[in-house]
C-alpha positions as CSV (number, residue, x, y, z in Angstrom):
1,M,72.3,61.9,145.1
2,S,70.6,63.3,141.9
3,E,72.1,66.2,140.0
4,K,69.2,68.3,140.8
5,D,69.7,67.8,144.6
6,P,70.2,71.0,146.1
7,H,72.1,69.6,148.9
8,R,75.0,67.7,146.8
9,Y,77.6,70.0,148.0
10,D,76.8,70.2,151.4
11,D,79.7,68.1,152.5
12,I,82.5,70.6,150.7
13,I,80.8,73.8,151.1
14,S,82.4,74.9,154.4
15,L,85.7,73.5,153.8
16,P,88.6,76.4,153.6
17,R,89.5,77.5,149.9
18,F,92.9,76.0,149.0
19,V,95.9,78.6,148.9
20,S,99.2,77.9,147.3
21,K,102.1,78.3,149.5
22,G,104.2,78.3,146.4
23,R,102.7,80.8,144.0
24,R,101.6,84.2,145.0
25,H,97.8,85.2,144.5
26,M,96.9,86.4,140.8
27,S,95.3,89.8,140.7
28,N,91.9,90.2,139.2
29,Y,93.5,92.1,136.3
30,D,95.9,89.3,135.4
31,R,93.2,86.7,135.8
32,A,90.9,88.6,133.3
33,A,93.8,89.0,130.9
34,Q,93.9,85.2,130.3
35,F,90.5,85.5,128.6
36,A,91.2,88.4,126.6
37,P,90.4,87.9,122.8
38,F,93.0,86.4,120.5
39,D,93.9,87.2,117.2
40,A,95.2,84.1,115.7
41,L,95.4,85.7,112.3
42,T,97.4,88.9,113.0
43,G,98.6,90.4,109.9
44,Y,96.1,88.6,107.8
45,D,94.1,91.6,106.7
46,E,97.4,93.4,105.7
47,A,98.6,90.1,103.8
48,I,95.3,90.3,102.0
49,E,95.5,93.9,101.1
50,E,99.2,93.5,99.9
51,T,98.1,90.8,97.6
52,G,95.4,92.9,96.0
53,R,97.6,95.7,95.6
54,T,98.6,96.4,91.9
55,T,101.8,97.5,90.2
56,E,102.5,98.5,86.8
57,E,105.1,96.8,84.6
58,E,108.3,98.7,83.8
59,I,108.2,100.2,80.2
60,L,111.4,99.4,78.2
61,L,112.2,101.9,75.7
62,G,113.4,101.3,72.3
63,E,116.7,102.5,70.7
64,S,115.4,105.6,69.1
65,E,113.5,106.5,72.4
66,N,116.7,106.2,74.3
67,R,118.5,108.3,71.8
68,A,116.1,111.0,72.0
69,L,116.1,111.1,75.8
70,D,119.9,111.2,75.7
71,M,119.8,114.2,73.2
72,K,117.4,116.0,75.8
73,F,119.6,115.2,78.5
74,Q,122.6,116.7,76.6
75,I,120.4,119.9,76.0
76,L,119.5,119.9,79.5
77,R,123.4,119.7,80.5
78,E,124.1,122.8,78.1
79,H,121.5,125.0,79.8
80,I,122.3,123.7,83.3
81,D,123.2,127.1,84.8
82,E,119.8,128.4,83.9
83,R,118.3,125.7,86.3
84,P,115.9,124.6,83.4
85,E,112.4,123.2,84.4
86,V,111.3,120.1,83.3
87,I,108.4,117.6,83.8
88,L,109.8,114.2,84.3
89,T,108.1,110.9,83.9
90,F,109.9,108.1,85.8
91,F,109.4,104.5,87.1
92,V,109.5,103.8,90.8
93,P,110.2,100.0,91.4
94,D,108.0,98.5,94.3
95,L,109.8,97.5,97.4
96,Y,107.9,94.4,98.2
97,K,106.6,93.0,94.7
98,E,107.4,93.0,91.0
99,G,106.7,96.1,88.9
100,G,106.1,99.3,90.5
101,S,104.5,102.5,89.5
102,Y,105.1,105.8,87.4
103,K,105.3,109.1,88.6
104,E,105.5,112.6,87.2
105,E,107.0,115.5,88.6
106,K,108.0,119.1,87.8
107,I,111.4,120.0,88.8
108,A,114.4,122.4,88.1
109,V,117.6,120.5,87.1
110,K,120.5,121.3,89.0
111,R,122.8,118.7,87.7
112,I,123.1,115.6,85.3
113,D,125.8,113.2,85.8
114,M,126.2,110.7,83.2
115,N,128.7,108.7,84.7
116,E,126.4,107.9,87.7
117,R,123.6,107.9,85.2
118,A,121.7,110.4,87.6
119,L,119.8,113.7,87.2
120,F,119.8,115.9,90.5
121,S,117.0,118.5,91.2
122,T,117.6,121.8,92.8
123,D,115.6,120.5,96.0
124,K,118.4,117.7,96.4
125,K,116.3,114.7,94.5
126,R,118.2,112.3,92.8
127,Y,116.5,110.6,89.6
128,D,118.0,107.5,87.9
129,L,118.4,108.3,84.4
130,D,117.5,104.4,83.6
131,Y,114.1,104.8,84.8
132,I,113.2,108.2,83.3
133,V,110.9,107.6,80.3
134,S,110.0,111.0,79.5
135,V,111.4,114.6,79.9
136,R,109.3,117.7,78.7
137,S,110.7,121.4,78.8
138,A,110.1,124.3,76.9
139,L,113.7,124.1,75.7
140,F,112.5,121.1,73.3
141,N,109.7,122.9,72.0
142,D,111.4,123.9,68.7
143,L,113.1,120.5,68.3
144,D,111.9,117.6,66.6
145,L,112.3,114.8,69.2
């Protein structure tokens, strides 16, 4: 019998197909699912994107800059009833890698708590004083800070 022989399966072609008594018949949908594409590298694209994402290094202020910021916080505390508007520049640490990013927001100050080292805005946001690198306000225009 050669491989090109058109009658090579004549002896088995009329036999009944095997049907298992122990397992139920698989639906065509389930049978097709066996051959669905498989992504062995799930999450790989996200990992590459995360690795390529850059962060900024935190700026550590010197003693004179910290003193100037503390004076500004003191002035803000003296005018707290006026809900002074300020522009804050602050560092936001990254949750997944070293470093972070700097943000700038215009807010109205509601309270400054030196014990908690936090500044609270009228829209109920909390800013850690240790991450604030700059505070600008009309209150400081006439001062040499």
